[in-house]
N, CA and C atoms as a LAMMPS dump frame, in Angstrom:
ITEM: TIMESTEP
0
ITEM: NUMBER OF ATOMS
504
ITEM: BOX BOUNDS ff ff ff
-5.0000000000000000e+02 5.0000000000000000e+02
-5.0000000000000000e+02 5.0000000000000000e+02
-5.0000000000000000e+02 5.0000000000000000e+02
ITEM: ATOMS id mol type element x y z
1 1 1 N 0.845 -1.171 0
2 1 2 C 0 0 0
3 1 3 C 0.894 1.239 0
4 2 1 N 0.614 2.178 -0.887
5 2 2 C 1.398 3.406 -0.945
6 2 3 C 0.939 4.366 0.155
7 3 1 N 1.749 5.384 0.392
8 3 2 C 1.395 6.397 1.383
9 3 3 C 0.083 7.077 0.992
10 4 1 N -0.08 7.409 -0.28
11 4 2 C -1.31 8.076 -0.735
12 4 3 C -2.536 7.192 -0.497
13 5 1 N -2.412 5.905 -0.729
14 5 2 C -3.528 4.987 -0.489
15 5 3 C -3.849 4.924 1.001
16 6 1 N -2.821 4.885 1.841
17 6 2 C -3.025 4.855 3.283
18 6 3 C -3.698 6.145 3.762
19 7 1 N -3.263 7.282 3.244
20 7 2 C -3.885 8.572 3.597
21 7 3 C -5.359 8.566 3.211
22 8 1 N -5.668 8.1 2
23 8 2 C -7.06 8.06 1.541
24 8 3 C -7.917 7.173 2.432
25 9 1 N -7.4 6.017 2.819
26 9 2 C -8.155 5.114 3.69
27 9 3 C -8.274 5.687 5.102
28 10 1 N -7.221 6.381 5.574
29 10 2 C -7.224 6.951 6.923
30 10 3 C -8.264 8.059 7.066
31 11 1 N -8.629 8.682 5.952
32 11 2 C -9.629 9.75 5.994
33 11 3 C -11.002 9.274 6.408
34 12 1 N -11.279 7.985 6.211
35 12 2 C -12.609 7.477 6.523
36 12 3 C -12.601 6.25 7.446
37 13 1 N -11.422 5.865 7.928
38 13 2 C -11.332 4.673 8.764
39 13 3 C -10.421 4.918 9.965
40 14 1 N -10.967 4.711 11.151
41 14 2 C -10.172 4.868 12.37
42 14 3 C -9.012 3.892 12.443
43 15 1 N -9.21 2.697 11.924
44 15 2 C -8.148 1.685 11.943
45 15 3 C -6.982 2.138 11.068
46 16 1 N -7.28 2.613 9.865
47 16 2 C -6.212 3.068 8.969
48 16 3 C -5.566 4.357 9.479
49 17 1 N -6.339 5.204 10.155
50 17 2 C -5.769 6.413 10.751
51 17 3 C -4.769 6.025 11.838
52 18 1 N -5.118 5.042 12.649
53 18 2 C -4.19 4.546 13.675
54 18 3 C -2.939 3.955 13.033
55 19 1 N -3.119 3.164 11.976
56 19 2 C -1.973 2.595 11.255
57 19 3 C -1.07 3.697 10.684
58 20 1 N -1.692 4.747 10.139
59 20 2 C -0.917 5.864 9.594
60 20 3 C -0.084 6.509 10.697
61 21 1 N -0.684 6.775 11.852
62 21 2 C 0.056 7.38 12.963
63 21 3 C 1.203 6.495 13.423
64 22 1 N 0.96 5.208 13.565
65 22 2 C 2.01 4.279 14.001
66 22 3 C 3.15 4.25 12.988
67 23 1 N 2.791 4.193 11.701
68 23 2 C 3.812 4.177 10.652
69 23 3 C 4.652 5.466 10.686
70 24 1 N 3.997 6.595 10.883
71 24 2 C 4.724 7.868 10.906
72 24 3 C 5.614 7.981 12.137
73 25 1 N 5.183 7.442 13.277
74 25 2 C 6.037 7.452 14.479
75 25 3 C 7.301 6.632 14.228
76 26 1 N 7.19 5.596 13.417
77 26 2 C 8.359 4.77 13.107
78 26 3 C 9.236 5.408 12.029
79 27 1 N 8.622 6.003 11.019
80 27 2 C 9.379 6.568 9.891
81 27 3 C 9.989 7.933 10.206
82 28 1 N 9.42 8.645 11.172
83 28 2 C 9.939 9.958 11.569
84 28 3 C 10.305 9.867 13.053
85 29 1 N 11.444 9.257 13.371
86 29 2 C 11.777 8.989 14.776
87 29 3 C 11.875 10.239 15.645
88 30 1 N 12.21 11.391 15.053
89 30 2 C 12.291 12.623 15.833
90 30 3 C 10.94 12.959 16.471
91 31 1 N 9.841 12.683 15.758
92 31 2 C 8.504 13.012 16.259
93 31 3 C 7.921 11.949 17.178
94 32 1 N 8.49 10.758 17.176
95 32 2 C 7.903 9.635 17.925
96 32 3 C 7.686 9.924 19.412
97 33 1 N 8.653 10.48 20.151
98 33 2 C 8.425 10.7 21.588
99 33 3 C 7.299 11.705 21.88
100 34 1 N 7.027 12.586 20.934
101 34 2 C 5.988 13.601 21.135
102 34 3 C 4.587 13.012 21.017
103 35 1 N 4.469 11.932 20.258
104 35 2 C 3.186 11.291 19.986
105 35 3 C 2.177 12.265 19.378
106 36 1 N 2.689 13.138 18.472
107 36 2 C 1.77 13.952 17.686
108 36 3 C 0.83 12.975 16.99
109 37 1 N -0.432 13.297 16.998
110 37 2 C -1.407 12.361 16.446
111 37 3 C -2.251 13.049 15.382
112 38 1 N -2.259 12.478 14.195
113 38 2 C -3.161 12.964 13.16
114 38 3 C -4.554 12.499 13.564
115 39 1 N -5.465 13.449 13.752
116 39 2 C -6.819 13.102 14.167
117 39 3 C -7.803 13.142 13.008
118 40 1 N -7.493 13.933 11.981
119 40 2 C -8.315 14.014 10.768
120 40 3 C -7.378 14.24 9.589
121 41 1 N -7.703 13.584 8.471
122 41 2 C -6.881 13.778 7.285
123 41 3 C -7.709 13.505 6.035
124 42 1 N -7.475 14.318 5.031
125 42 2 C -8.03 14.12 3.694
126 42 3 C -7.126 14.915 2.759
127 43 1 N -7.224 14.716 1.464
128 43 2 C -6.35 15.476 0.565
129 43 3 C -6.488 16.988 0.789
130 44 1 N -5.373 17.616 1.155
131 44 2 C -5.353 19.058 1.383
132 44 3 C -5.831 19.506 2.752
133 45 1 N -6.099 18.581 3.661
134 45 2 C -6.601 18.921 4.999
135 45 3 C -6.005 17.995 6.035
136 46 1 N -5.65 18.587 7.176
137 46 2 C -5.1 17.765 8.262
138 46 3 C -5.384 18.434 9.603
139 47 1 N -5.546 17.617 10.624
140 47 2 C -5.619 18.1 12.001
141 47 3 C -4.679 17.229 12.813
142 48 1 N -3.823 17.882 13.596
143 48 2 C -2.851 17.178 14.422
144 48 3 C -3.05 17.595 15.878
145 49 1 N -2.972 16.619 16.747
146 49 2 C -3.089 16.858 18.188
147 49 3 C -1.7 16.745 18.816
148 50 1 N -1.344 17.759 19.614
149 50 2 C -0.151 17.696 20.454
150 50 3 C -0.67 17.366 21.85
151 51 1 N -0.435 16.147 22.308
152 51 2 C -0.98 15.794 23.624
153 51 3 C -0.237 16.496 24.756
154 52 1 N -0.991 16.864 25.776
155 52 2 C -0.402 17.437 26.983
156 52 3 C 0.167 16.274 27.774
157 53 1 N 1.444 16.019 27.548
158 53 2 C 2.141 14.903 28.199
159 53 3 C 3.559 15.325 28.509
160 54 1 N 4.184 14.637 29.397
161 54 2 C 5.503 15.012 29.91
162 54 3 C 6.535 15.265 28.811
163 55 1 N 6.565 14.415 27.78
164 55 2 C 7.58 14.564 26.73
165 55 3 C 7.398 15.837 25.904
166 56 1 N 6.256 16.508 26.04
167 56 2 C 6.002 17.744 25.292
168 56 3 C 6.05 18.994 26.164
169 57 1 N 6.4 18.839 27.429
170 57 2 C 6.352 19.973 28.352
171 57 3 C 7.722 20.609 28.566
172 58 1 N 7.684 21.885 28.917
173 58 2 C 8.909 22.617 29.247
174 58 3 C 9.063 22.708 30.77
175 59 1 N 9.986 23.531 31.215
176 59 2 C 10.287 23.649 32.642
177 59 3 C 9.188 24.326 33.452
178 60 1 N 8.234 24.989 32.8
179 60 2 C 7.123 25.613 33.536
180 60 3 C 5.815 24.839 33.309
181 61 1 N 5.956 23.599 32.867
182 61 2 C 4.834 22.673 32.741
183 61 3 C 3.788 23.109 31.716
184 62 1 N 4.244 23.688 30.624
185 62 2 C 3.35 23.986 29.499
186 62 3 C 3.97 23.385 28.241
187 63 1 N 3.186 23.309 27.172
188 63 2 C 3.687 22.716 25.93
189 63 3 C 4.92 23.495 25.468
190 64 1 N 5.982 22.779 25.198
191 64 2 C 7.266 23.367 24.821
192 64 3 C 7.165 24.097 23.472
193 65 1 N 7.851 25.214 23.38
194 65 2 C 7.859 26.017 22.148
195 65 3 C 8.319 25.193 20.95
196 66 1 N 9.311 24.353 21.151
197 66 2 C 9.824 23.539 20.035
198 66 3 C 8.814 22.484 19.598
199 67 1 N 8.024 21.967 20.532
200 67 2 C 6.974 21.01 20.161
201 67 3 C 5.927 21.701 19.294
202 68 1 N 5.578 22.934 19.643
203 68 2 C 4.616 23.704 18.843
204 68 3 C 5.153 23.981 17.446
205 69 1 N 6.405 24.405 17.355
206 69 2 C 7.007 24.698 16.055
207 69 3 C 7.111 23.424 15.21
208 70 1 N 7.554 22.336 15.827
209 70 2 C 7.711 21.074 15.109
210 70 3 C 6.364 20.57 14.595
211 71 1 N 5.343 20.63 15.423
212 71 2 C 4.018 20.158 15.005
213 71 3 C 3.442 21.03 13.896
214 72 1 N 3.741 22.321 13.913
215 72 2 C 3.277 23.212 12.847
216 72 3 C 3.954 22.88 11.528
217 73 1 N 5.246 22.617 11.581
218 73 2 C 5.979 22.202 10.386
219 73 3 C 5.437 20.87 9.882
220 74 1 N 5.203 19.954 10.776
221 74 2 C 4.678 18.63 10.452
222 74 3 C 3.306 18.734 9.785
223 75 1 N 2.417 19.544 10.36
224 75 2 C 1.064 19.692 9.82
225 75 3 C 1.082 20.288 8.417
226 76 1 N 1.837 21.355 8.229
227 76 2 C 1.854 21.992 6.903
228 76 3 C 2.521 21.091 5.874
229 77 1 N 3.61 20.46 6.234
230 77 2 C 4.307 19.584 5.301
231 77 3 C 3.506 18.356 4.942
232 78 1 N 2.872 17.757 5.939
233 78 2 C 2.09 16.561 5.645
234 78 3 C 0.836 16.906 4.862
235 79 1 N 0.266 18.084 5.107
236 79 2 C -0.877 18.549 4.328
237 79 3 C -0.474 18.645 2.846
238 80 1 N 0.688 19.216 2.581
239 80 2 C 1.176 19.307 1.201
240 80 3 C 1.447 17.923 0.618
241 81 1 N 1.941 17.02 1.443
242 81 2 C 2.228 15.656 0.998
243 81 3 C 0.967 14.968 0.486
244 82 1 N -0.187 15.295 1.064
245 82 2 C -1.431 14.672 0.615
246 82 3 C -1.801 15.102 -0.804
247 83 1 N -1.225 16.21 -1.285
248 83 2 C -1.537 16.732 -2.617
249 83 3 C -0.403 16.557 -3.625
250 84 1 N 0.793 16.37 -3.134
251 84 2 C 1.987 16.383 -3.979
252 84 3 C 2.205 15.038 -4.685
253 85 1 N 2.379 15.068 -6.013
254 85 2 C 2.754 13.835 -6.702
255 85 3 C 4.195 13.476 -6.302
256 86 1 N 4.335 12.515 -5.375
257 86 2 C 5.627 12.248 -4.733
258 86 3 C 6.711 11.771 -5.688
259 87 1 N 6.348 11.192 -6.807
260 87 2 C 7.355 10.714 -7.753
261 87 3 C 7.881 11.834 -8.65
262 88 1 N 7.183 12.977 -8.677
263 88 2 C 7.585 14.089 -9.529
264 88 3 C 8.263 15.234 -8.769
265 89 1 N 7.906 15.42 -7.503
266 89 2 C 8.389 16.571 -6.733
267 89 3 C 8.882 16.118 -5.368
268 90 1 N 9.797 16.915 -4.82
269 90 2 C 10.21 16.735 -3.435
270 90 3 C 9.948 18.033 -2.692
271 91 1 N 9.759 17.885 -1.408
272 91 2 C 9.399 18.983 -0.531
273 91 3 C 10.485 19.112 0.517
274 92 1 N 10.963 20.343 0.746
275 92 2 C 11.982 20.539 1.778
276 92 3 C 11.704 21.858 2.512
277 93 1 N 11.877 21.818 3.813
278 93 2 C 11.665 23.002 4.641
279 93 3 C 12.761 24.022 4.366
280 94 1 N 12.351 25.26 4.099
281 94 2 C 13.325 26.331 3.875
282 94 3 C 13.452 27.202 5.116
283 95 1 N 12.314 27.56 5.723
284 95 2 C 12.391 28.37 6.946
285 95 3 C 11.147 28.153 7.8
286 96 1 N 11.319 28.427 9.089
287 96 2 C 10.244 28.26 10.059
288 96 3 C 10.382 29.354 11.105
289 97 1 N 9.299 30.092 11.31
290 97 2 C 9.293 31.173 12.289
291 97 3 C 7.996 31.056 13.087
292 98 1 N 8.111 30.962 14.4
293 98 2 C 6.925 30.779 15.238
294 98 3 C 6.821 31.891 16.263
295 99 1 N 5.609 32.415 16.395
296 99 2 C 5.303 33.443 17.384
297 99 3 C 4.338 32.826 18.403
298 100 1 N 4.601 33.07 19.682
299 100 2 C 3.838 32.436 20.757
300 100 3 C 2.99 33.479 21.479
301 101 1 N 1.744 33.096 21.813
302 101 2 C 0.805 34.037 22.4
303 101 3 C 0.281 33.626 23.772
304 102 1 N 0.21 32.322 24.039
305 102 2 C -0.474 31.836 25.223
306 102 3 C 0.168 30.519 25.63
307 103 1 N 0.312 30.274 26.917
308 103 2 C 0.886 29.002 27.377
309 103 3 C -0.074 27.859 27.107
310 104 1 N 0.458 26.776 26.577
311 104 2 C -0.347 25.586 26.32
312 104 3 C -0.388 24.708 27.558
313 105 1 N -1.512 24.716 28.25
314 105 2 C -1.668 23.919 29.474
315 105 3 C -2.662 22.781 29.272
316 106 1 N -3.011 22.512 28.005
317 106 2 C -3.941 21.444 27.641
318 106 3 C -3.488 20.879 26.305
319 107 1 N -4.21 19.883 25.806
320 107 2 C -3.926 19.389 24.458
321 107 3 C -4.044 20.537 23.469
322 108 1 N -3.195 20.49 22.45
323 108 2 C -3.174 21.528 21.412
324 108 3 C -3.595 20.885 20.088
325 109 1 N -4.34 21.632 19.29
326 109 2 C -4.74 21.162 17.969
327 109 3 C -4.281 22.133 16.897
328 110 1 N -3.739 21.561 15.853
329 110 2 C -3.295 22.34 14.704
330 110 3 C -4.063 21.82 13.502
331 111 1 N -4.803 22.706 12.86
332 111 2 C -5.516 22.351 11.636
333 111 3 C -4.883 23.127 10.498
334 112 1 N -4.691 22.44 9.393
335 112 2 C -4.144 23.134 8.23
336 112 3 C -4.852 22.64 6.985
337 113 1 N -5.049 23.565 6.055
338 113 2 C -5.769 23.241 4.834
339 113 3 C -5.11 23.937 3.648
340 114 1 N -5.059 23.246 2.53
341 114 2 C -4.524 23.8 1.287
342 114 3 C -5.491 23.433 0.174
343 115 1 N -5.981 24.423 -0.546
344 115 2 C -6.89 24.192 -1.656
345 115 3 C -6.156 23.477 -2.79
346 116 1 N -6.724 22.375 -3.254
347 116 2 C -6.081 21.562 -4.297
348 116 3 C -5.885 22.343 -5.588
349 117 1 N -6.868 23.147 -5.969
350 117 2 C -6.747 23.93 -7.208
351 117 3 C -5.634 24.964 -7.11
352 118 1 N -5.552 25.654 -5.966
353 118 2 C -4.478 26.631 -5.755
354 118 3 C -3.116 25.95 -5.789
355 119 1 N -3.036 24.773 -5.157
356 119 2 C -1.781 24.031 -5.135
357 119 3 C -1.378 23.599 -6.543
358 120 1 N -2.348 23.131 -7.323
359 120 2 C -2.051 22.727 -8.705
360 120 3 C -1.583 23.909 -9.55
361 121 1 N -2.119 25.094 -9.277
362 121 2 C -1.663 26.307 -9.972
363 121 3 C -0.203 26.61 -9.621
364 122 1 N 0.153 26.402 -8.359
365 122 2 C 1.54 26.617 -7.934
366 122 3 C 2.454 25.641 -8.668
367 123 1 N 2.062 24.371 -8.731
368 123 2 C 2.87 23.372 -9.436
369 123 3 C 3.004 23.715 -10.912
370 124 1 N 1.909 24.147 -11.524
371 124 2 C 1.932 24.493 -12.954
372 124 3 C 2.807 25.722 -13.213
373 125 1 N 2.944 26.592 -12.205
374 125 2 C 3.727 27.82 -12.359
375 125 3 C 5.207 27.672 -12.05
376 126 1 N 5.651 26.462 -11.731
377 126 2 C 7.07 26.265 -11.432
378 126 3 C 7.883 26.476 -12.696
379 127 1 N 8.85 27.407 -12.659
380 127 2 C 9.651 27.679 -13.862
381 127 3 C 10.496 26.463 -14.265
382 128 1 N 10.531 26.185 -15.539
383 128 2 C 11.262 25.013 -16.036
384 128 3 C 12.768 25.146 -15.805
385 129 1 N 13.304 26.373 -15.866
386 129 2 C 14.752 26.544 -15.713
387 129 3 C 15.253 26.208 -14.309
388 130 1 N 14.443 26.493 -13.276
389 130 2 C 14.866 26.167 -11.905
390 130 3 C 14.204 24.904 -11.382
391 131 1 N 12.994 24.647 -11.843
392 131 2 C 12.252 23.486 -11.381
393 131 3 C 11.793 23.589 -9.942
394 132 1 N 11.81 24.822 -9.386
395 132 2 C 11.488 24.981 -7.964
396 132 3 C 10.574 26.182 -7.723
397 133 1 N 9.832 26.096 -6.635
398 133 2 C 8.984 27.203 -6.202
399 133 3 C 8.98 27.231 -4.681
400 134 1 N 8.759 28.417 -4.124
401 134 2 C 8.634 28.571 -2.673
402 134 3 C 7.168 28.76 -2.329
403 135 1 N 6.758 28.111 -1.264
404 135 2 C 5.38 28.191 -0.821
405 135 3 C 5.371 28.642 0.633
406 136 1 N 4.705 29.757 0.902
407 136 2 C 4.623 30.321 2.252
408 136 3 C 3.282 29.922 2.867
409 137 1 N 3.347 29.376 4.07
410 137 2 C 2.131 28.932 4.745
411 137 3 C 2.091 29.486 6.162
412 138 1 N 0.882 29.716 6.657
413 138 2 C 0.694 30.155 8.025
414 138 3 C -0.116 29.083 8.756
415 139 1 N 0.389 28.672 9.909
416 139 2 C -0.212 27.574 10.659
417 139 3 C -0.483 28.057 12.082
418 140 1 N -1.726 27.908 12.518
419 140 2 C -2.11 28.35 13.858
420 140 3 C -2.402 27.156 14.758
421 141 1 N -2.056 27.315 16.038
422 141 2 C -2.287 26.271 17.035
423 141 3 C -3.222 26.819 18.116
424 142 1 N -4.192 25.995 18.508
425 142 2 C -5.17 26.363 19.53
426 142 3 C -5.285 25.237 20.546
427 143 1 N -5.554 25.612 21.815
428 143 2 C -5.779 24.564 22.813
429 143 3 C -7.246 24.154 22.801
430 144 1 N -7.608 23.22 23.665
431 144 2 C -8.983 22.703 23.674
432 144 3 C -10.013 23.759 24.087
433 145 1 N -9.544 24.849 24.723
434 145 2 C -10.442 25.954 25.083
435 145 3 C -10.475 27.041 24.002
436 146 1 N -9.876 26.777 22.857
437 146 2 C -9.819 27.7 21.711
438 146 3 C -8.916 28.908 21.949
439 147 1 N -7.998 28.819 22.913
440 147 2 C -6.995 29.872 23.102
441 147 3 C -5.973 29.763 21.976
442 148 1 N -5.638 30.888 21.37
443 148 2 C -4.648 30.926 20.29
444 148 3 C -3.259 30.816 20.922
445 149 1 N -2.609 29.693 20.715
446 149 2 C -1.336 29.403 21.364
447 149 3 C -0.158 29.946 20.558
448 150 1 N -0.175 29.687 19.248
449 150 2 C 0.96 30.127 18.417
450 150 3 C 0.557 30.225 16.958
451 151 1 N 1.373 30.961 16.217
452 151 2 C 1.26 31.027 14.756
453 151 3 C 2.651 30.809 14.184
454 152 1 N 2.738 29.868 13.265
455 152 2 C 4.013 29.591 12.593
456 152 3 C 3.913 29.981 11.136
457 153 1 N 4.989 30.58 10.653
458 153 2 C 5.114 30.877 9.231
459 153 3 C 6.146 29.899 8.679
460 154 1 N 5.665 29.045 7.795
461 154 2 C 6.482 27.957 7.285
462 154 3 C 6.702 28.183 5.789
463 155 1 N 7.962 28.092 5.374
464 155 2 C 8.295 28.255 3.963
465 155 3 C 8.848 26.923 3.448
466 156 1 N 8.185 26.402 2.416
467 156 2 C 8.568 25.142 1.799
468 156 3 C 9.102 25.378 0.401
469 157 1 N 10.119 24.626 0.028
470 157 2 C 10.569 24.619 -1.36
471 157 3 C 10.024 23.34 -1.995
472 158 1 N 9.331 23.518 -3.099
473 158 2 C 8.838 22.396 -3.89
474 158 3 C 9.727 22.355 -5.133
475 159 1 N 10.32 21.202 -5.377
476 159 2 C 11.256 21.105 -6.495
477 159 3 C 11.013 19.826 -7.275
478 160 1 N 11.107 19.938 -8.583
479 160 2 C 10.98 18.763 -9.438
480 160 3 C 12.183 17.861 -9.198
481 161 1 N 11.925 16.557 -9.091
482 161 2 C 13.014 15.612 -8.873
483 161 3 C 14.033 15.688 -9.999
484 162 1 N 13.592 16.033 -11.188
485 162 2 C 14.515 16.111 -12.327
486 162 3 C 15.529 17.245 -12.172
487 163 1 N 15.279 18.192 -11.262
488 163 2 C 16.195 19.305 -11.024
489 163 3 C 17.015 19.144 -9.729
490 164 1 N 16.782 18.059 -9.015
491 164 2 C 17.515 17.826 -7.765
492 164 3 C 18.875 17.222 -8.108
493 165 1 N 19.908 17.893 -7.612
494 165 2 C 21.273 17.393 -7.844
495 165 3 C 21.563 16.3 -6.834
496 166 1 N 21.959 15.165 -7.31
497 166 2 C 22.312 14.066 -6.415
498 166 3 C 23.804 13.796 -6.509
499 167 1 N 24.379 13.501 -5.383
500 167 2 C 25.798 13.21 -5.319
501 167 3 C 26.03 11.759 -5.741
502 168 1 N 26.966 11.542 -6.63
503 168 2 C 27.225 10.193 -7.124
504 168 3 C 28.447 9.622 -6.47
């Protein structure tokens, strides 16, 4: 089963959503201790939960700033992954800037959405000479009481695999 097939099944099946989360915890070991959990997913849409648990807390017992930034990057990147033809393009983080507004003392939810038509326009507009485009995204995090915890500005480079230089 391909990643795209698993994502499609996870959108309507709790069992496949659980399998997707388990697979991602194994494939992205940096995120595994945080137990970020995809709670909803469909092409161009994602919701991720940052659980209020010890591995995500800082010294003042609130959700750590780095956990918020990492989950925002994860949400925006994985949202793009649901739309990106993986055999034609690669996605790489160019920059990440997060502003914090409120201490996270509960579970945090990050929802991100990308319109498929807008995304396809971006892909169609990639110049042939460079094979790359930059995509700027804004990702907001809220706790279970709807307090605005943080906003991240994430910049992704989308590049055609045919333009990626590989070391031989």
